[in-house]
C-alpha positions as MATLAB code, in Angstrom:
seq = 'XXXXXXXXXXXXXXXXXXXXXXXXXXXXXXXXXXXXXXXXXXXXXXXXXXXXXXXXXXXXXXXXXXXXXXXXXXXXXXXXXXXXXXXXXXXXXXXXXXXXXXXXXXXXXXXXXXXXXXXXXXXXXXXXXXXXXXXXXXXXXXXXXXXXXXXXXXXXXXXXXXXXXXXXXXXXXXXXXXXXXXXXXXXXXXXXXXXXXXXXXXXXXXXXXXXXXXXXXXXXXXXXXXXXXXXXXXXXXXXXXXXXXXXXXXXXXXXXXXXXXXXXXXXXXXXXXXXXXXXXXXXXXXXXXXXXXXXXXXXXXXXXXXXXXXXXXXXXXXXXXXXXXXXXXXXXXXXXXXXXXXXXXXXXXXXXXXXXXXXXXXXXXXXXXXXXXXXXXXXXXXXXXXXXXXXXXXXXXXXXXXXXXXXXXXXXXXX';
ca = [
      -6.883   -7.934   24.214;
      -7.083  -10.711   21.660;
      -4.111  -11.527   19.418;
      -4.367  -10.811   15.685;
      -2.573  -12.834   13.025;
      -2.237  -12.711    9.240;
      -3.588  -15.816    7.514;
      -3.889  -14.771    3.864;
      -2.192  -12.503    1.326;
      -3.178  -11.183   -2.101;
      -1.568   -8.645   -4.421;
      -1.956   -6.981   -7.793;
       1.110   -4.798   -8.412;
       3.247   -3.315  -11.179;
       5.878   -6.018  -10.495;
       3.579   -9.014  -10.175;
      -0.125   -9.820  -10.181;
       0.012  -12.613   -7.589;
       1.868  -13.085   -4.323;
       4.468  -15.472   -5.873;
       5.105  -13.032   -8.730;
       5.298  -10.053   -6.367;
       7.746  -11.961   -4.154;
       9.971  -12.707   -7.141;
       9.901   -9.051   -8.177;
      10.948   -7.948   -4.681;
      13.757  -10.494   -4.466;
      15.132   -9.605   -7.893;
      14.740   -5.842   -7.492;
      12.575   -5.342  -10.568;
      11.342   -1.901  -11.642;
       7.684   -1.666  -12.665;
       8.107    1.654  -14.494;
       7.370    1.925  -18.231;
       5.749    4.285  -20.730;
       2.100    5.001  -19.988;
      -0.334    2.925  -22.035;
      -3.592    3.983  -20.332;
      -3.894    7.210  -22.364;
      -2.067    9.369  -24.928;
       0.869   10.882  -23.025;
       2.152   13.048  -25.880;
       1.666   16.400  -24.169;
       2.560   15.308  -20.638;
       5.775   16.261  -18.844;
       5.825   12.817  -17.228;
       5.244   10.066  -19.773;
       5.703    6.970  -17.615;
       4.199    5.254  -14.614;
       4.111    1.892  -12.821;
       1.080    0.281  -14.434;
      -0.343   -3.153  -13.671;
       0.601   -5.306  -16.649;
      -0.847   -8.452  -18.184;
      -3.867   -8.758  -15.919;
      -6.916  -10.136  -17.731;
      -9.877   -9.342  -15.479;
     -12.107  -11.807  -17.327;
     -10.027  -14.628  -15.872;
     -11.493  -13.650  -12.499;
     -14.763  -11.877  -13.256;
     -17.414  -12.239  -15.938;
     -17.590   -9.659  -18.706;
     -20.662   -7.939  -17.289;
     -18.990   -7.508  -13.882;
     -15.891   -6.010  -15.502;
     -18.011   -3.393  -17.324;
     -19.508   -2.311  -14.022;
     -16.193   -1.883  -12.182;
     -13.591    0.861  -12.137;
     -10.048   -0.508  -12.282;
      -9.364    0.283   -8.631;
     -12.252   -1.890   -7.463;
     -11.385   -4.636   -9.952;
      -7.795   -4.730   -8.646;
      -9.130   -4.911   -5.089;
     -11.498   -7.800   -5.843;
      -8.794   -9.810   -7.631;
      -6.338   -9.323   -4.744;
      -9.037  -10.149   -2.186;
      -9.911  -13.359   -4.044;
      -6.268  -14.446   -3.874;
      -5.983  -13.567   -0.178;
      -9.185  -15.410    0.753;
      -8.152  -18.506   -1.219;
      -4.715  -18.324    0.364;
      -6.235  -18.142    3.851;
      -8.159  -21.375    3.361;
     -11.359  -19.795    4.655;
     -14.359  -22.024    3.952;
     -17.042  -19.403    3.582;
     -19.878  -21.738    4.546;
     -18.101  -22.656    7.815;
     -17.487  -19.161    9.225;
     -20.039  -16.874   10.849;
     -20.655  -14.236    8.132;
     -21.711  -11.692   10.754;
     -18.211  -11.943   12.277;
     -16.295  -11.422    9.013;
     -15.737   -7.844    7.817;
     -14.025   -5.893    5.062;
     -12.108   -2.634    5.613;
     -10.468   -1.190    2.534;
      -8.500    1.960    1.809;
      -8.242    4.130   -1.284;
      -6.900    7.614   -1.758;
      -9.005    8.717   -4.724;
     -11.316    5.916   -5.901;
     -12.795    5.668   -9.400;
     -11.134    8.632  -11.057;
     -11.103    7.174  -14.568;
     -14.816    6.417  -14.407;
     -15.503   10.059  -13.532;
     -13.269   11.265  -16.380;
     -14.887    8.962  -18.931;
     -18.402   10.029  -18.030;
     -17.546   13.733  -18.096;
     -15.730   13.389  -21.432;
     -18.828   11.747  -22.916;
     -21.007   14.535  -21.514;
     -18.996   17.423  -22.938;
     -18.851   15.747  -26.361;
     -22.658   15.614  -26.398;
     -25.343   18.253  -26.781;
     -25.558   19.148  -23.100;
     -28.243   16.592  -22.291;
     -27.224   14.835  -19.049;
     -26.950   11.251  -20.291;
     -24.892    9.624  -17.545;
     -24.509    5.934  -16.889;
     -26.508    4.615  -13.928;
     -23.234    2.945  -12.922;
     -21.300    6.250  -12.695;
     -21.742    6.651   -8.943;
     -21.461    2.971   -7.948;
     -18.285    2.615  -10.044;
     -16.677    5.813   -8.779;
     -17.332    5.990   -5.032;
     -14.420    5.184   -2.735;
     -16.298    2.639   -0.615;
     -17.390    0.361   -3.457;
     -14.457   -2.100   -3.324;
     -15.260   -3.420    0.181;
     -18.929   -3.444   -0.791;
     -18.239   -5.717   -3.749;
     -16.021   -8.021   -1.688;
     -18.623   -8.425    1.041;
     -21.384   -9.109   -1.503;
     -19.203  -11.596   -3.377;
     -18.604  -13.684   -0.259;
     -21.612  -12.845    1.886;
     -19.517  -11.295    4.656;
     -21.856   -9.221    6.847;
     -19.456   -7.845    9.451;
     -17.979   -4.336    9.611;
     -17.643   -2.862    6.107;
     -16.277    0.534    5.086;
     -13.449    2.443    3.416;
     -10.668    4.549    4.882;
      -9.696    7.598    2.828;
      -6.559    9.354    4.054;
      -4.502    9.777    0.876;
      -1.380    7.598    0.892;
      -1.987    6.479    4.481;
      -5.386    4.975    3.601;
      -4.646    1.255    3.532;
      -2.410    1.340    6.610;
      -5.305    3.000    8.417;
      -7.513    0.173    7.102;
      -5.115   -2.420    8.536;
      -4.917   -0.551   11.832;
      -8.700   -0.344   12.126;
      -9.074   -4.032   11.279;
      -6.459   -4.872   13.912;
      -8.406   -2.886   16.506;
     -11.801   -4.405   15.677;
     -10.427   -7.934   15.984;
      -8.390   -7.430   19.149;
     -11.435   -5.838   20.780;
     -13.433   -8.953   19.957;
     -15.881   -7.356   17.537;
     -14.949   -9.486   14.507;
     -13.198  -12.818   13.988;
     -11.814  -12.081   10.510;
     -11.389   -8.882    8.515;
     -10.341   -8.690    4.877;
      -8.201   -5.549    4.949;
      -6.126   -3.633    2.434;
      -6.378   -1.050   -0.284;
      -6.619   -0.406   -4.004;
      -5.838    2.461   -6.349;
      -5.867    3.242  -10.067;
      -5.100    6.868  -10.893;
      -2.916    6.514  -13.977;
      -5.377    8.656  -15.902;
      -5.135   11.983  -17.737;
      -6.314   13.924  -14.694;
      -4.422   11.817  -12.164;
      -1.052   12.143  -13.862;
      -1.780   15.720  -14.928;
      -2.764   16.773  -11.432;
       0.277   15.290   -9.712;
       2.499   16.668  -12.484;
       1.142   20.201  -12.038;
       2.198   19.991   -8.377;
       5.726   19.068   -9.552;
       5.376   15.902   -7.485;
       6.283   13.438  -10.265;
       9.659   12.474  -11.652;
      10.235   13.648  -15.224;
      13.049   11.208  -15.972;
      11.427   10.172  -19.273;
      14.715    9.071  -20.854;
      15.412    6.541  -18.083;
      12.097    5.741  -16.452;
      13.196    2.374  -15.011;
      15.481    4.251  -12.614;
      13.177    7.223  -12.011;
      11.991    6.105   -8.576;
      15.215    6.487   -6.623;
      14.484    7.074   -2.919;
      17.350    8.613   -0.919;
      19.451    9.232   -4.042;
      20.914   12.712   -4.382;
      19.350   13.120   -7.836;
      15.796   12.021   -7.024;
      13.266   14.313   -8.656;
       9.839   13.091   -7.571;
       7.736    9.972   -7.240;
       6.497    7.572   -9.903;
       2.766    6.979   -9.713;
       1.704    3.340   -9.502;
      -1.505    1.333   -9.288;
      -2.727   -1.953   -7.878;
      -4.019   -3.529   -4.687;
      -2.849   -5.344   -1.593;
      -5.039   -7.459    0.703;
      -4.326   -9.195    4.004;
      -6.632  -11.520    5.895;
      -6.437  -10.532    9.571;
      -7.813  -13.065   12.000;
      -8.202  -13.599   15.732;
      -5.551  -16.118   16.783;
      -7.789  -18.719   18.430;
     -10.225  -18.586   15.518;
      -7.324  -19.233   13.138;
      -6.047  -22.091   15.284;
      -9.444  -23.741   15.485;
      -9.736  -23.958   11.726;
      -6.110  -25.028   11.264;
      -5.066  -21.936    9.313;
      -1.477  -21.275    8.357;
      -0.147  -18.140   10.036;
       2.227  -15.781    8.245;
       2.875  -13.309   11.057;
       1.264  -11.406   13.921;
       0.128   -7.772   13.955;
       1.196   -6.289   17.277;
       0.953   -2.506   17.129;
      -0.154    0.517   15.129;
      -0.358    4.278   15.374;
      -1.737    7.349   13.634;
      -0.902   11.052   13.902;
      -1.163   14.313   11.958;
       1.642   16.675   11.029;
      -0.631   19.724   11.420;
       1.865   21.533    9.221;
       1.130   21.699    5.460;
      -1.332   20.183    2.976;
       1.371   18.404    0.943;
       4.836   18.973    2.434;
       6.071   16.897    5.388;
       7.212   18.605    8.556;
      10.928   19.244    7.864;
      11.973   17.522   11.086;
       9.405   14.765   10.676;
       7.570   15.538   13.922;
       4.410   13.624   12.993;
       6.485   10.759   11.626;
       8.474   10.571   14.871;
       5.371   10.484   17.008;
       3.543    7.862   14.938;
       6.473    5.427   15.213;
       6.698    6.023   18.959;
       2.962    5.366   19.347;
       3.174    2.149   17.306;
       6.124    0.894   19.368;
       4.320    1.656   22.623;
       1.143   -0.009   21.366;
       3.159   -3.123   20.472;
       4.938   -3.123   23.831;
       8.244   -3.305   21.979;
      11.660   -1.833   22.565;
      13.811   -0.290   19.859;
      15.940   -3.447   19.820;
      12.953   -5.550   18.760;
      12.656   -3.982   15.292;
      14.929   -5.300   12.532;
      13.468   -3.620    9.448;
      11.550   -0.481    8.481;
       9.671   -0.313    5.190;
       9.656    3.453    4.835;
       7.249    5.764    3.067;
      10.274    6.728    0.931;
       8.590    8.202   -2.129;
      11.711    9.615   -3.858;
      10.785   13.244   -3.219;
      13.467   15.760   -2.237;
      11.910   16.772    1.110;
      10.093   13.637    2.198;
      13.022   11.221    2.168;
      15.183   13.503    4.292;
      12.419   14.172    6.827;
      11.691   10.453    7.253;
      15.313    9.442    7.799;
      15.659   12.210   10.389;
      12.536   10.966   12.141;
      13.894    7.411   12.247;
      17.188    8.607   13.714;
      15.360   10.689   16.312;
      13.256    7.712   17.433;
      15.890    4.966   17.235;
      19.063    6.926   18.037;
      22.206    4.823   17.587;
      20.020    1.734   17.139;
      18.986    3.132   13.740;
      22.318    1.894   12.387;
      21.403   -1.707   13.230;
      18.220   -1.572   11.166;
      17.641   -2.473    7.563;
      15.631    0.316    5.949;
      14.201    0.175    2.441;
      11.636    1.716    0.129;
       9.843   -0.793   -2.066;
       8.361    2.184   -3.942;
      11.646    2.162   -5.848;
      10.220   -0.953   -7.554;
       6.433   -0.593   -7.458;
       6.172    3.160   -7.717;
       3.812    4.922   -5.332;
       0.497    3.072   -5.105;
      -1.059    5.936   -3.138;
      -4.010    4.551   -1.150;
      -2.867    0.960   -1.765;
       0.751    1.598   -0.729;
       0.476    0.686    2.946;
      -1.130   -2.699    2.324;
       1.266   -3.657   -0.479;
       4.274   -2.594    1.595;
       3.037   -4.473    4.659;
       2.770   -7.566    2.458;
       6.378   -6.968    1.357;
       7.441   -7.005    5.015;
       5.436  -10.167    5.742;
       7.110  -11.881    2.790;
      10.449  -10.700    4.172;
       9.702  -12.377    7.512;
       8.676  -15.632    5.849;
      11.489  -15.769    3.286;
      14.247  -14.245    5.442;
      15.144  -11.261    3.271;
      14.878   -7.476    3.176;
      13.546   -6.059   -0.118;
      15.940   -3.547   -1.662;
      15.817    0.156   -2.416;
      16.795   -0.041   -6.081;
      18.093    2.750   -8.329;
      20.688    4.159   -5.945;
      23.594    5.846   -7.716;
      24.736    8.844   -5.671;
      24.647    9.441   -1.907;
      22.689   12.444   -0.686;
      24.852   14.498    1.702;
      21.680   15.345    3.683;
      21.137   11.645    4.527;
      23.395    9.855    7.016;
      25.566    7.407    5.014;
      25.790    5.068    8.025;
      22.109    4.143    7.688;
      21.603    0.764    6.000;
      19.132    1.744    3.284;
      19.465   -1.681    1.587;
      20.572   -0.233   -1.711;
      20.146   -2.064   -5.026;
      20.058   -5.678   -3.852;
      17.900   -7.644   -1.433;
      19.720   -8.648    1.753;
      19.340  -11.878    3.668;
      18.128  -11.267    7.207;
      16.075  -13.025    9.843;
      13.395  -10.384   10.475;
      11.886  -10.726   13.936;
       9.655   -7.660   13.506;
       9.234   -4.809   11.049;
       7.609   -1.396   11.065;
       5.905    0.056    7.983;
       5.331    3.795    7.538;
       2.884    5.538    5.234;
       2.261    9.274    5.135;
      -0.381   11.151    3.132;
      -1.244   14.588    1.771;
      -3.073   16.448    4.506;
      -0.408   15.460    7.028;
      -1.789   11.975    7.743;
       0.732    9.552    9.258;
       0.267    5.864    9.960;
       2.564    3.081   11.123;
       2.011   -0.621   11.709;
       4.240   -3.224   13.377;
       4.200   -6.896   12.404;
       6.325   -9.625   13.969;
       7.224  -13.241   13.352;
       4.531  -15.457   14.796;
       5.439  -17.328   17.951;
       2.719  -19.632   19.277;
];
């Protein structure tokens, strides 16, 4: 098997629209939550979200391109541009048939679909739809745009597995490269569902926090008074590359991907298994795939969405897998800052772990006020402030509606 390293990073998030800005947000423990500006929230039970702020797409794309893109794809392209620049790839010097794009999204172009349907029902019933409706909306369009933009002709598709989507994209990219099928894969995910139907749909499930009077602290994973997740949006992109290919072109190397796993709960369409059976198994598979012992992991970036059932199930799964060694880990949920980026969550959270390796810190779980008696107080959940730590390797978990579970392990690069 070939070794796979990370040579580029790009991010568009509610706490920073570049990697340096995202890093600063993680280190300072900034909340990205604020009142919704994407639509009139007057009649909504949840009136806030973690929106991307201050991003001018015309700084990156021409006006015509912007009109033909849903926000999720636009976020993905902007993050991919940053990651590719960061990697130092000279497009004309790589074999385009050996460079691919694998990208995850949970829902795709929801706002485009809403806009077109709203225009239709306001009309006289004549089906006057934009010819760009389908190409803006479909889930696979972000990797399509990225490949066209750069001329990359390798493997190209989307993974759609709810909140596990972009971790599955990273896992698939890892596999394609270590099997020798591609030299480089641009991998990650993008999401933009802060729309009337997106927020309304999650709200009707009672999945969202309704802490409208204090939205900055609404995403509070592991806190006794958590009341649901805060929906976020954005994109995260990593350039995965075969080690010798990276060495030959003199690339900087952030870290090495060493293992991954995927399972299903086979339990319920939205609720996690109460004992975290699927979550247990996916971590065990990832550890075995990486050839690592429990002692090798220093940090877990958990799914940790701030839901009453999910946070308890995940901590129980970690304790089952790691036993007493769980107390030596740092554990944190960066969703406390970014909100839940759904299909983009896994990529953004993997980037957070890579930044932790390179800057020797563990991002915090902010907004902790009251211990939950159902969660072991001896676990180091990295509450409220980032902690300095030399991270040798971290594990990142993402779990999705439908019972999809995915985990990836990344370690400090050692030549």
